[in-house]
BAFI-3210 file (N, C-alpha, C; in Angstrom, 3 decimals, decimal comma, padded with zeros to 6 digits):
// residues 182
n [1|2|3|4|5|6|7|8|9|10|11|12|13|14|15|16|17|18|19|20|21|22|23|24|25|26|27|28|29|30|31|32|33|34|35|36|37|38|39|40|41|42|43|44|45|46|47|48|49|50|51|52|53|54|55|56|57|58|59|60|61|62|63|64|65|66|67|68|69|70|71|72|73|74|75|76|77|78|79|80|81|82|83|84|85|86|87|88|89|90|91|92|93|94|95|96|97|98|99|100|101|102|103|104|105|106|107|108|109|110|111|112|113|114|115|116|117|118|119|120|121|122|123|124|125|126|127|128|129|130|131|132|133|134|135|136|137|138|139|140|141|142|143|144|145|146|147|148|149|150|151|152|153|154|155|156|157|158|159|160|161|162|163|164|165|166|167|168|169|170|171|172|173|174|175|176|177|178|179|180|181|182]
n.u [-069,313|-069,795|-069,862|-070,656|-069,615|-066,980|-067,067|-069,571|-070,308|-069,395|-067,061|-068,680|-067,381|-065,757|-067,918|-070,380|-072,536|-074,099|-076,585|-078,757|-078,247|-075,943|-074,109|-071,310|-068,960|-069,193|-071,227|-073,686|-073,847|-073,615|-075,756|-075,439|-073,854|-074,112|-071,934|-070,175|-067,769|-066,962|-067,290|-069,233|-071,774|-075,338|-077,750|-078,758|-079,611|-077,432|-075,407|-074,091|-074,498|-072,741|-070,199|-070,544|-068,889|-067,674|-067,829|-069,628|-069,593|-070,829|-070,688|-068,641|-066,045|-063,530|-060,743|-059,457|-061,068|-062,014|-064,371|-064,865|-063,105|-064,686|-065,858|-063,135|-064,858|-067,230|-069,920|-070,903|-073,381|-074,604|-074,607|-073,920|-073,412|-072,145|-069,337|-069,450|-071,545|-073,505|-072,701|-070,561|-072,682|-073,781|-071,878|-070,261|-067,056|-065,095|-061,824|-061,983|-061,737|-063,345|-065,982|-069,318|-071,482|-073,504|-073,101|-070,364|-069,192|-066,611|-068,067|-067,814|-065,491|-065,808|-066,442|-065,216|-066,838|-068,370|-069,556|-071,083|-070,123|-066,796|-063,765|-062,111|-062,702|-064,284|-063,959|-063,743|-065,413|-067,066|-065,964|-068,471|-069,879|-070,606|-069,280|-070,719|-069,775|-070,023|-071,862|-073,137|-072,783|-070,449|-072,225|-074,176|-074,895|-075,646|-074,195|-075,732|-077,616|-076,793|-074,179|-070,724|-068,885|-065,265|-064,312|-062,884|-063,467|-065,427|-066,636|-068,597|-071,776|-070,896|-068,486|-068,461|-068,347|-069,360|-070,580|-070,119|-070,463|-072,524|-072,345|-074,072|-075,166|-076,094|-077,784|-075,425|-073,340|-070,003|-068,346|-068,593|-071,196|-071,596|-073,322|-076,512|-075,853|-077,499]
n.v [139,996|137,179|133,491|131,667|128,228|127,866|125,657|124,334|122,116|119,091|116,889|114,131|114,655|110,780|108,822|110,288|112,174|114,628|116,296|118,160|121,378|121,341|122,833|122,364|119,447|117,786|117,833|115,541|113,547|109,851|107,655|105,995|102,627|102,747|102,847|104,741|104,239|105,822|109,466|110,078|110,677|111,188|111,018|109,539|106,193|105,935|105,366|102,089|099,476|098,572|096,168|092,679|092,185|094,214|098,108|100,770|104,251|107,890|108,767|106,991|106,352|105,197|106,127|107,179|107,127|104,156|101,408|099,596|097,114|095,345|095,476|093,475|090,705|091,473|091,313|091,539|092,019|092,559|096,160|097,571|100,182|100,843|099,479|098,736|097,305|095,060|092,511|089,576|086,804|086,775|083,553|083,501|084,575|085,979|087,629|088,450|090,162|090,240|089,281|087,743|087,288|086,135|083,112|082,545|082,994|082,332|079,555|079,351|078,200|075,220|075,060|077,288|080,480|083,524|086,547|088,228|090,262|089,933|089,116|086,843|084,762|085,334|084,209|082,700|079,847|079,490|078,507|075,682|075,256|074,224|074,466|074,025|073,591|076,772|079,211|081,522|082,882|082,600|081,314|079,903|077,453|075,474|072,968|070,405|069,657|067,623|067,588|069,460|072,369|073,325|073,982|075,553|075,588|074,215|071,040|069,606|068,935|065,914|066,360|067,438|066,558|063,878|064,507|064,302|062,430|062,642|065,179|067,964|069,314|072,073|073,148|074,473|074,050|075,112|074,303|071,491|070,778|070,828|069,016|069,495|068,249|065,989]
n.w [-111,399|-112,439|-110,840|-111,404|-113,662|-115,873|-117,359|-119,682|-121,219|-122,487|-121,023|-117,912|-114,867|-113,828|-112,389|-112,250|-113,285|-116,421|-116,612|-119,608|-119,158|-117,345|-114,504|-113,114|-113,707|-111,679|-110,227|-110,327|-108,994|-108,922|-108,118|-104,563|-103,881|-106,764|-109,816|-112,726|-114,780|-117,463|-119,209|-120,223|-119,038|-119,496|-117,819|-115,057|-114,872|-116,409|-114,258|-113,337|-111,325|-108,541|-108,411|-106,559|-104,374|-104,028|-102,698|-103,617|-102,811|-102,865|-106,082|-107,045|-109,024|-111,671|-111,982|-110,373|-107,514|-107,741|-107,200|-104,126|-101,174|-099,526|-096,165|-093,612|-092,385|-093,514|-096,357|-099,660|-101,419|-104,662|-106,084|-103,526|-101,312|-098,705|-097,386|-094,897|-094,355|-094,607|-092,125|-091,342|-090,089|-087,088|-085,349|-087,347|-089,220|-090,874|-092,334|-095,091|-098,437|-100,452|-099,858|-101,226|-100,973|-097,747|-097,591|-097,714|-095,470|-092,843|-091,412|-087,238|-085,640|-083,306|-080,161|-079,572|-080,245|-082,563|-082,680|-084,781|-087,865|-087,515|-088,213|-086,799|-085,013|-081,662|-079,836|-076,701|-075,343|-072,566|-068,426|-068,000|-069,824|-073,657|-077,023|-079,499|-083,407|-085,260|-082,996|-081,589|-078,933|-076,042|-074,334|-075,062|-075,011|-072,030|-070,045|-069,216|-066,488|-064,160|-064,867|-065,402|-065,778|-065,283|-067,466|-069,978|-074,218|-074,896|-076,886|-077,305|-075,483|-074,178|-073,778|-070,947|-067,442|-065,311|-063,152|-059,636|-056,677|-054,412|-054,794|-057,231|-059,488|-061,383|-064,461|-066,066|-064,608|-064,158|-061,515|-058,950|-056,659|-053,077|-051,609|-049,088|-045,691|-044,157]
ca.u [-068,933|-070,076|-069,216|-071,087|-068,116|-067,479|-067,423|-070,005|-070,215|-067,725|-066,934|-068,184|-066,041|-066,317|-068,850|-071,030|-073,647|-074,004|-077,216|-078,345|-077,880|-074,915|-073,193|-070,840|-069,441|-069,303|-073,244|-074,638|-072,862|-073,807|-076,268|-074,552|-074,520|-073,568|-070,673|-069,062|-066,594|-067,408|-067,650|-069,946|-073,470|-076,335|-079,032|-078,757|-080,122|-076,089|-073,923|-073,928|-075,068|-071,383|-070,286|-070,366|-068,536|-067,412|-069,275|-069,713|-070,263|-071,854|-069,890|-067,514|-065,854|-062,965|-059,079|-058,888|-062,493|-062,849|-065,136|-063,942|-063,359|-065,640|-065,201|-062,691|-066,378|-069,304|-070,374|-071,388|-073,945|-073,611|-075,355|-073,942|-073,630|-070,461|-068,558|-069,715|-073,404|-073,747|-071,806|-070,518|-074,140|-073,370|-071,807|-069,224|-066,607|-064,261|-060,700|-061,892|-062,710|-064,197|-067,065|-070,327|-072,604|-073,658|-072,940|-068,777|-068,196|-067,275|-068,337|-067,663|-065,022|-066,165|-065,345|-065,488|-067,991|-068,322|-070,688|-071,236|-069,111|-065,934|-062,270|-061,748|-063,784|-065,274|-063,002|-063,812|-066,868|-067,384|-066,384|-069,893|-071,129|-069,772|-070,319|-070,187|-069,957|-071,592|-071,651|-073,051|-072,148|-069,191|-072,836|-075,228|-075,327|-075,036|-073,802|-076,986|-077,620|-075,727|-072,522|-070,940|-067,005|-064,390|-062,347|-062,862|-062,977|-065,867|-067,533|-070,346|-072,443|-070,505|-067,018|-068,872|-067,990|-070,273|-071,105|-069,294|-071,715|-072,016|-072,150|-075,082|-074,608|-076,827|-076,821|-074,295|-072,028|-068,301|-068,382|-069,930|-071,940|-071,411|-074,996|-075,949|-075,674|-078,355]
ca.v [139,088|135,548|132,637|130,554|127,697|128,106|124,401|124,602|120,906|118,088|115,440|114,990|114,113|110,354|108,752|111,641|112,363|115,425|116,210|119,803|123,027|121,264|124,227|121,833|117,863|116,511|118,412|114,919|112,033|108,640|107,583|105,350|101,587|102,536|103,826|104,554|104,910|106,890|110,310|110,900|110,146|112,316|110,729|107,949|105,041|105,011|104,584|100,963|099,102|098,119|094,673|092,354|091,506|096,110|099,244|101,797|105,496|108,383|109,957|106,706|105,777|106,020|105,751|107,910|106,704|103,201|100,458|099,333|096,103|095,003|095,565|091,938|090,786|092,074|090,872|093,082|092,171|094,022|097,120|097,809|100,920|100,950|098,529|096,882|097,440|093,174|091,299|088,376|086,799|085,343|082,356|083,399|085,260|085,891|087,574|088,173|091,281|090,454|088,994|088,650|086,530|084,890|082,101|082,589|083,158|080,837|079,048|079,885|076,617|073,750|075,192|078,514|081,209|084,842|087,728|089,421|091,413|089,476|088,663|085,748|084,280|086,379|083,828|080,451|078,896|080,148|077,481|075,554|075,825|073,916|075,358|073,756|075,047|078,145|079,201|082,566|083,223|081,746|080,967|079,344|076,280|074,843|071,564|070,003|069,350|066,559|067,262|070,205|071,710|073,843|073,856|076,113|075,124|071,818|071,838|068,728|067,787|064,506|066,611|067,698|065,891|064,184|064,634|063,760|061,421|063,315|066,643|068,349|070,024|072,372|073,591|075,364|074,898|074,884|073,208|070,483|071,661|069,881|068,474|069,318|066,837|064,942]
ca.w [-111,869|-113,087|-110,118|-112,330|-113,723|-117,760|-117,609|-120,748|-122,245|-122,174|-120,088|-117,225|-114,051|-113,670|-111,049|-112,439|-115,283|-116,138|-117,791|-119,510|-118,410|-115,383|-113,740|-112,800|-113,733|-110,633|-110,029|-110,108|-108,318|-109,647|-106,287|-103,534|-104,922|-108,469|-110,300|-113,442|-115,484|-118,136|-118,295|-120,412|-119,406|-119,155|-116,826|-113,625|-115,609|-116,877|-113,872|-113,461|-110,331|-107,951|-108,512|-106,332|-103,125|-103,706|-102,070|-104,169|-102,321|-104,128|-106,791|-107,010|-110,521|-112,720|-111,943|-108,844|-106,981|-107,984|-106,260|-102,769|-101,248|-099,012|-095,106|-093,743|-091,896|-094,219|-097,673|-100,041|-102,758|-105,947|-105,420|-102,662|-101,106|-097,627|-096,939|-093,523|-094,404|-094,212|-091,690|-091,860|-089,590|-086,434|-086,054|-088,046|-089,644|-092,759|-092,432|-096,896|-098,522|-101,328|-100,290|-102,414|-099,464|-096,221|-097,387|-098,201|-094,107|-092,097|-090,231|-086,360|-085,058|-082,042|-078,816|-079,307|-080,805|-082,955|-082,792|-086,006|-088,696|-087,590|-088,742|-086,893|-084,102|-081,156|-078,308|-076,852|-074,685|-070,937|-068,144|-067,688|-071,258|-075,037|-078,087|-081,402|-084,969|-085,266|-081,761|-081,536|-078,453|-074,806|-072,767|-075,843|-074,807|-070,983|-069,500|-068,504|-065,098|-064,066|-065,741|-065,213|-066,251|-065,272|-069,192|-071,966|-075,366|-075,342|-078,285|-077,146|-073,835|-073,740|-072,811|-069,517|-066,371|-064,801|-060,982|-058,645|-055,991|-052,925|-054,773|-057,240|-060,127|-062,242|-065,879|-066,146|-063,393|-063,095|-060,138|-058,188|-055,528|-052,590|-051,386|-047,538|-044,794|-043,716]
c.u [-069,615|-069,424|-069,901|-069,788|-067,792|-067,451|-069,377|-071,074|-068,925|-067,837|-067,241|-067,542|-066,732|-067,208|-070,146|-071,606|-073,578|-075,516|-077,383|-078,402|-077,115|-074,304|-071,369|-070,357|-069,656|-071,142|-074,001|-074,042|-073,824|-074,022|-075,780|-075,197|-074,179|-072,672|-070,446|-068,156|-065,513|-067,973|-068,083|-072,087|-074,161|-077,227|-077,825|-078,708|-078,068|-074,966|-074,633|-074,408|-073,204|-071,058|-070,194|-068,650|-067,289|-068,592|-068,643|-070,518|-070,745|-070,329|-068,916|-068,012|-064,365|-061,894|-059,032|-059,515|-062,815|-063,587|-064,072|-064,306|-064,068|-064,757|-064,190|-064,760|-067,278|-068,829|-070,875|-072,322|-073,859|-074,642|-075,433|-073,074|-071,795|-070,800|-068,771|-071,216|-074,167|-072,581|-072,394|-071,784|-073,220|-073,135|-070,576|-068,597|-066,217|-063,615|-060,323|-062,512|-063,347|-064,978|-068,629|-071,884|-072,645|-073,378|-071,602|-068,437|-067,878|-067,207|-067,784|-066,812|-065,716|-065,255|-064,960|-066,751|-067,227|-069,674|-069,966|-070,772|-067,647|-065,412|-061,325|-062,753|-063,318|-064,058|-064,121|-065,112|-066,311|-066,976|-067,949|-071,648|-070,269|-070,099|-069,428|-070,204|-070,229|-072,416|-072,305|-072,886|-070,761|-070,799|-073,865|-076,011|-074,693|-075,088|-074,697|-076,204|-077,559|-073,902|-072,221|-068,994|-066,572|-063,729|-063,435|-063,585|-063,814|-066,714|-068,894|-070,544|-071,607|-069,035|-067,194|-068,309|-069,098|-070,326|-070,502|-070,481|-071,688|-072,423|-073,709|-074,460|-075,889|-076,790|-076,348|-073,280|-070,193|-067,691|-069,317|-069,812|-072,191|-072,918|-074,917|-076,301|-076,763|-079,469]
c.v [137,513|134,750|131,276|129,663|128,020|126,722|124,213|122,882|120,482|116,715|115,744|114,276|112,233|109,347|109,310|111,360|113,659|116,170|117,820|120,563|122,571|122,474|123,552|120,411|117,062|117,231|116,715|113,564|110,701|107,602|106,747|103,677|101,119|103,091|104,218|105,040|105,872|108,281|111,286|111,007|111,043|112,628|109,199|107,058|104,832|104,419|103,061|099,924|097,871|096,646|094,024|091,643|093,514|096,687|100,477|103,326|106,430|108,634|108,665|106,423|106,562|105,756|106,126|107,654|105,061|102,721|099,867|098,590|096,027|094,863|094,397|091,436|090,607|091,326|092,084|092,007|092,744|094,115|097,786|099,529|100,879|100,076|096,829|097,231|096,228|092,844|090,196|088,025|086,117|083,834|081,985|084,204|085,125|087,647|088,285|089,496|091,443|089,310|088,724|088,128|086,132|084,601|081,555|083,103|081,892|080,606|078,711|077,977|075,525|074,381|076,747|079,501|082,954|085,166|088,094|090,156|091,220|088,965|087,393|085,424|084,574|085,714|082,004|081,104|079,370|078,316|076,669|075,153|075,027|074,561|074,853|074,107|075,395|079,008|080,671|083,611|082,075|081,094|080,268|078,245|075,710|073,751|071,598|069,654|067,437|066,783|068,447|070,337|073,074|074,557|074,701|075,038|073,750|072,487|070,489|068,406|066,773|065,184|067,003|066,795|065,711|064,498|064,081|062,975|062,248|065,025|066,524|069,468|070,352|072,755|074,643|075,369|074,419|074,432|072,612|071,516|070,756|069,410|068,668|068,308|067,123|064,691]
c.w [-111,421|-111,803|-110,781|-113,375|-114,975|-118,216|-118,267|-120,939|-122,081|-121,456|-118,579|-116,100|-113,696|-112,422|-111,063|-113,791|-114,985|-117,692|-118,398|-118,838|-116,982|-115,970|-113,875|-113,365|-112,918|-109,697|-109,154|-110,088|-109,167|-107,968|-106,462|-103,914|-106,213|-108,547|-111,676|-114,159|-116,973|-118,021|-119,462|-120,639|-119,122|-118,067|-115,676|-114,072|-116,136|-115,789|-113,876|-111,701|-109,765|-107,938|-107,154|-105,670|-103,261|-103,419|-103,031|-103,756|-103,674|-105,034|-107,568|-108,809|-111,087|-111,704|-110,193|-107,511|-107,077|-107,363|-105,656|-102,723|-099,975|-097,657|-094,266|-092,390|-092,141|-095,440|-098,087|-101,068|-103,170|-105,767|-103,988|-101,912|-100,471|-097,595|-095,178|-093,486|-093,883|-093,793|-091,940|-090,134|-088,389|-086,312|-086,344|-088,918|-090,759|-092,172|-094,099|-096,703|-099,422|-101,531|-101,048|-101,357|-098,829|-095,926|-097,835|-096,819|-094,097|-090,715|-088,679|-086,126|-083,780|-081,321|-079,071|-080,473|-081,368|-083,064|-084,519|-086,181|-088,068|-087,586|-088,578|-085,830|-082,865|-079,122|-078,010|-075,776|-073,149|-070,314|-067,604|-069,039|-072,752|-076,171|-080,152|-082,107|-084,367|-084,478|-082,277|-080,662|-077,166|-074,310|-074,136|-075,152|-073,453|-070,630|-069,385|-067,429|-065,010|-064,466|-065,767|-065,867|-065,729|-066,430|-069,826|-072,886|-076,131|-076,283|-077,844|-075,632|-073,544|-072,893|-071,274|-068,510|-065,570|-063,498|-060,484|-057,938|-054,511|-053,548|-055,840|-058,188|-061,294|-063,545|-065,297|-065,352|-064,056|-062,694|-059,634|-056,932|-054,180|-051,650|-049,863|-046,959|-044,647|-044,502]
res [v|s|t|q|s|t|w|a|s|g|n|c|t|y|g|h|y|c|p|s|g|t|v|y|p|t|d|y|p|c|p|a|g|r|y|s|d|a|s|t|l|t|d|p|g|g|c|i|a|c|p|a|g|k|a|c|a|f|g|t|g|g|p|d|n|p|p|i|s|c|s|p|g|y|f|c|p|q|g|t|a|d|p|s|t|y|p|c|a|v|g|s|y|s|a|y|t|t|l|t|n|q|s|e|c|t|t|c|p|a|g|q|y|c|s|a|g|q|t|s|p|t|g|v|c|s|p|g|y|y|c|p|r|g|s|p|t|p|t|t|y|p|c|p|a|g|r|y|s|s|y|t|n|l|t|s|p|e|e|c|s|p|c|i|l|g|y|y|c|p|s|a|a|s|s|p|t|a|c|p|s|g]
***
């Protein structure tokens, strides 16, 4: 009893290539980051780079296994294999699934911060801090010494309140501290 396929020649499975001597039409998938909608390939050179904005796993091709969209919060340059390989950098985000490079990610709005690979701003700035556009964390930019803020969402150091007479305010203060008597 033979365990070999009866497939000896003919069309290869989409997303695959079939060199001479191939036993099954799925033996040789196109490499990750490449795809093919042809069923007559005989070598991997016929597999083409995955289009920008898409991702192609091993064996991508044809109507049942087309290139997939990038993950939200990520971008996919040409030749991307996994949709979550290239996150939008800290300080940016995106809810879209067809981005092709970092420049298409949206800069985080002032008063908020953005971690890498996010679909929306991650959160608001912490008390004692401010967040200009593109802030990567809630505590990157402290209110300067001599100023404080108990509020969130500040966008500039000028929004931090001046310290009150008889109190002192170190950098990143969320409230003034009373000066010691004497």
